[in-house]
C-alpha positions as CSV (number, residue, x, y, z in Angstrom):
1,M,117.1,123.4,90.0
2,E,114.5,121.2,88.4
3,V,110.9,121.9,89.3
4,I,108.0,119.5,88.5
5,S,105.3,121.7,87.1
6,S,102.9,119.0,85.6
7,V,100.2,117.2,87.6
8,Q,100.6,114.6,84.9
9,N,104.1,113.7,85.9
10,P,104.2,109.9,86.5
11,R,105.8,110.2,89.9
12,I,103.2,112.9,91.0
13,K,100.4,110.7,89.7
14,Q,101.8,107.7,91.7
15,W,102.1,109.6,94.9
16,A,98.7,111.1,94.7
17,K,97.4,107.5,94.6
18,L,98.7,107.1,98.2
19,H,95.6,108.8,99.3
20,T,93.9,105.4,99.3
21,R,94.6,102.6,101.8
22,K,94.7,100.1,99.1
23,E,97.7,101.9,97.4
24,R,99.4,102.4,100.7
25,E,99.2,98.7,101.5
26,K,100.4,97.8,98.0
27,T,103.4,100.0,98.0
28,G,104.3,100.2,101.6
29,L,104.4,103.9,101.4
30,F,102.4,106.7,102.9
31,L,102.2,110.5,102.9
32,L,103.2,113.1,105.5
33,E,102.0,116.6,105.3
34,G,103.1,119.7,107.0
35,L,106.3,121.0,108.6
36,H,105.7,119.4,111.9
37,L,105.0,115.9,110.8
38,V,107.8,115.9,108.3
39,E,110.2,117.3,110.9
40,E,109.1,114.6,113.5
41,A,109.8,111.9,110.9
42,C,113.2,113.2,110.2
43,L,114.1,113.5,113.8
44,A,112.9,109.9,114.4
45,G,115.1,108.6,111.5
46,A,112.1,107.5,109.4
47,Q,112.8,106.1,106.0
48,L,111.7,108.7,103.5
49,E,111.5,107.9,99.7
50,A,111.1,111.7,98.7
51,I,110.5,115.1,100.1
52,L,108.4,117.5,98.1
53,L,109.0,121.2,98.6
54,E,107.0,124.1,97.1
55,E,109.3,126.2,94.9
56,G,110.2,129.4,96.6
57,L,109.8,127.9,100.1
58,D,112.9,128.3,102.3
59,I,114.4,125.2,103.6
60,P,114.2,124.8,107.2
61,E,117.5,124.2,109.1
62,W,116.4,120.8,110.3
63,L,115.7,119.7,106.9
64,A,119.0,121.0,105.5
65,I,120.7,119.0,108.1
66,F,118.6,115.8,107.5
67,Q,119.2,116.2,103.7
68,R,122.9,116.3,104.1
69,A,123.0,113.4,106.5
70,R,120.8,111.2,104.3
71,Q,122.2,112.6,101.0
72,L,118.4,113.0,100.0
73,S,117.6,115.3,97.2
74,L,114.6,117.5,97.4
75,T,111.8,117.4,94.7
76,Y,110.7,121.0,94.0
77,V,107.1,121.3,92.8
78,T,104.7,124.2,91.7
79,R,101.8,124.9,94.0
80,P,99.3,123.1,91.7
81,V,101.4,120.0,91.8
82,L,101.8,120.3,95.5
83,E,97.9,120.5,95.9
84,K,97.5,117.5,93.6
85,V,99.5,115.3,96.1
86,A,98.3,116.9,99.2
87,E,95.0,116.0,100.9
88,T,94.6,119.2,103.0
89,K,92.9,122.2,101.4
90,T,95.7,124.6,102.2
91,P,99.0,122.6,102.2
92,Q,101.9,124.1,104.1
93,G,104.4,123.6,101.3
94,I,106.1,120.3,102.2
95,I,105.1,116.7,101.8
96,A,107.2,113.5,102.6
97,V,106.7,110.1,101.0
98,A,107.6,107.7,103.8
99,K,108.1,104.0,104.2
100,I,105.5,102.2,106.4
101,R,107.6,100.5,109.2
102,E,106.9,97.2,111.0
103,N,107.5,98.0,114.7
104,K,105.5,95.2,116.4
105,P,107.7,94.2,119.3
106,D,108.4,90.4,119.7
107,M,108.7,90.7,123.5
108,L,106.7,93.1,125.7
109,Q,108.5,95.2,128.4
110,N,108.0,93.8,131.9
111,G,105.5,95.7,133.9
112,G,104.6,98.1,130.9
113,L,101.3,99.7,129.9
114,W,99.8,99.3,126.6
115,L,96.7,100.8,125.0
116,A,94.5,98.6,122.8
117,L,91.9,100.0,120.5
118,D,89.0,97.7,119.6
119,K,87.3,98.7,116.4
120,L,87.7,102.3,117.1
121,Q,86.8,103.9,113.7
122,D,87.2,107.6,114.0
123,P,90.6,108.6,112.7
124,G,90.8,111.7,115.0
125,N,89.9,109.5,118.1
126,V,92.7,107.0,117.0
127,G,95.3,109.6,116.4
128,T,94.5,111.6,119.7
129,L,94.7,108.5,121.7
130,I,98.1,107.6,120.2
131,R,99.3,111.1,121.0
132,T,98.0,110.8,124.6
133,A,99.6,107.4,125.0
134,D,102.9,108.9,124.0
135,A,102.5,111.9,126.4
136,A,101.5,109.5,129.2
137,G,104.5,107.3,128.6
138,F,102.7,104.1,127.5
139,N,104.8,101.4,126.0
140,G,102.8,101.0,122.8
141,V,99.3,101.1,121.0
142,I,97.7,98.2,119.4
143,L,95.1,98.8,116.6
144,G,92.7,96.0,116.7
145,E,90.9,94.8,113.5
146,G,88.3,97.3,112.4
147,S,90.1,100.3,113.8
148,A,91.0,103.4,111.7
149,D,94.1,103.1,109.4
150,L,97.2,104.5,111.1
151,Y,98.3,106.0,107.8
152,N,95.1,107.8,107.0
153,S,95.9,111.6,106.8
154,K,93.4,112.5,109.4
155,T,94.8,109.9,111.8
156,L,98.4,111.0,111.1
157,R,97.6,114.8,111.7
158,A,95.9,113.9,115.0
159,T,99.0,112.0,116.3
160,M,101.0,115.1,115.9
161,G,104.0,113.0,115.2
162,S,103.6,110.6,118.2
163,L,103.4,107.6,115.9
164,F,107.3,108.0,115.6
165,H,107.8,108.1,119.3
166,L,106.3,104.7,120.4
167,P,105.5,101.3,118.8
168,V,102.1,101.4,117.1
169,W,100.9,98.4,115.2
170,R,97.9,96.5,113.9
171,E,97.1,93.0,115.3
172,S,94.1,90.9,116.3
173,L,93.4,91.9,119.9
174,P,92.5,88.3,121.0
175,Q,95.8,87.1,119.5
176,F,97.8,90.0,121.0
177,I,96.2,89.4,124.4
178,E,97.1,85.6,124.3
179,R,100.6,86.4,123.2
180,A,101.0,89.1,126.0
181,K,99.6,86.8,128.7
182,Q,102.0,84.0,127.7
183,Q,105.1,86.3,128.1
184,Q,103.6,88.0,131.3
185,P,101.0,85.8,133.1
186,E,100.5,88.5,135.7
187,L,99.5,91.1,133.1
188,R,95.9,92.4,133.6
189,I,93.4,93.3,130.8
190,I,91.3,96.4,131.8
191,G,88.2,96.6,129.7
192,T,85.9,99.7,129.5
193,S,82.3,98.5,129.9
194,L,79.3,98.7,132.3
195,R,79.4,94.9,132.9
196,E,80.5,94.2,136.4
197,A,82.5,97.5,136.4
198,K,84.3,99.4,139.0
199,P,85.0,103.1,139.1
200,Y,88.2,103.6,137.3
201,T,89.8,105.1,140.4
202,D,89.1,102.0,142.3
203,V,91.2,99.8,140.1
204,S,95.1,99.3,140.4
205,Y,97.1,99.8,137.3
206,R,100.5,99.4,139.1
207,G,101.4,96.1,137.5
208,A,101.6,95.3,133.7
209,A,98.4,96.1,132.1
210,I,96.5,96.5,128.8
211,L,93.8,99.2,128.6
212,V,91.1,98.5,126.1
213,I,89.0,101.2,124.4
214,G,86.2,100.1,122.3
215,N,84.3,101.3,119.4
216,E,82.5,104.7,119.6
217,G,79.0,103.4,119.3
218,S,79.1,99.7,120.5
219,G,82.0,99.7,122.9
220,V,84.4,96.8,123.5
221,S,83.5,93.7,121.6
222,D,82.2,90.6,123.4
223,E,85.1,88.6,122.3
224,V,87.6,90.9,123.9
225,L,85.5,91.6,127.1
226,A,85.6,87.8,127.7
227,L,89.3,88.2,128.1
228,A,89.2,91.2,130.5
229,D,90.2,90.7,134.1
230,Q,88.3,93.9,135.1
231,N,86.1,96.4,133.6
232,V,86.0,100.1,134.6
233,I,83.8,103.1,134.2
234,I,84.1,106.8,134.4
235,P,81.2,108.3,136.4
236,I,79.0,110.9,134.7
237,Y,78.0,113.7,137.1
238,G,76.2,115.9,134.7
239,K,73.6,115.3,132.0
240,A,75.9,114.2,129.2
241,E,75.2,110.6,128.1
242,S,78.8,109.6,127.7
243,L,82.3,110.8,127.1
244,N,84.1,110.9,123.7
245,A,86.3,107.8,123.3
246,A,89.5,109.7,123.1
247,I,88.6,111.8,126.1
248,A,87.6,108.6,128.1
249,G,90.8,106.9,127.1
250,S,92.9,109.9,128.0
251,V,91.4,110.1,131.5
252,L,92.0,106.3,132.1
253,M,95.7,106.6,130.8
254,Y,96.5,109.4,133.1
255,E,94.9,107.7,136.1
256,A,97.3,104.7,135.5
257,V,100.2,107.0,135.3
258,R,99.0,109.0,138.4
259,Q,99.0,105.8,140.4
260,R,102.3,104.7,139.2
261,R,104.0,107.9,140.1
262,Q,102.6,108.1,143.7
């Protein structure tokens, strides 16, 4: 069994460069750290270029099955080499190098629900909202221009693997809304703003809809608000000034699902 023990190994140096968005976009590759994310990628049939395993670590059963099915060899590395590639301070012993997939659907499902993020910049918020959209059964998540990178390590960890369960893609929100309206003229755009807003429980989400969550500080952009059919607010009953974007988005998504399940 060959073990890579030098942090100067060309492959290790190349994979470590994937910490930057520029390198990810240049190569079409990204890193997945930890047992859970790598397992979710394997179960979803993601295309993996390599799997790095710390020497001495037992191979999980699911990984052995995936390895045989894909005929993919494991790359064993020492702890210092693993830490060179990893971005977490205490890596779990496994890292996968995965291909970025293009999963923007040409046609939108009739009557579906989509979550659109408008310049949402915090990776934790973006990842959490993708995870919630997955849990709530939304049809997809659109990352508008200026939103955090999907393949940022913090975003990936916050998704807990949900990026492999539903379509998530980057697209100009005005262009996406125009495209969606052409396919489904009855589709409604639900913005989150104080302007001419109704309480979120007073609005119907039973038909096809896009729910837009805006930037943490400035909210939904004027360009996107101009395309909204209705704005909603979540009432604040205590002394807090506002809700975190991920919390607010989660509340709204589950209200939409609650109405549809009645």
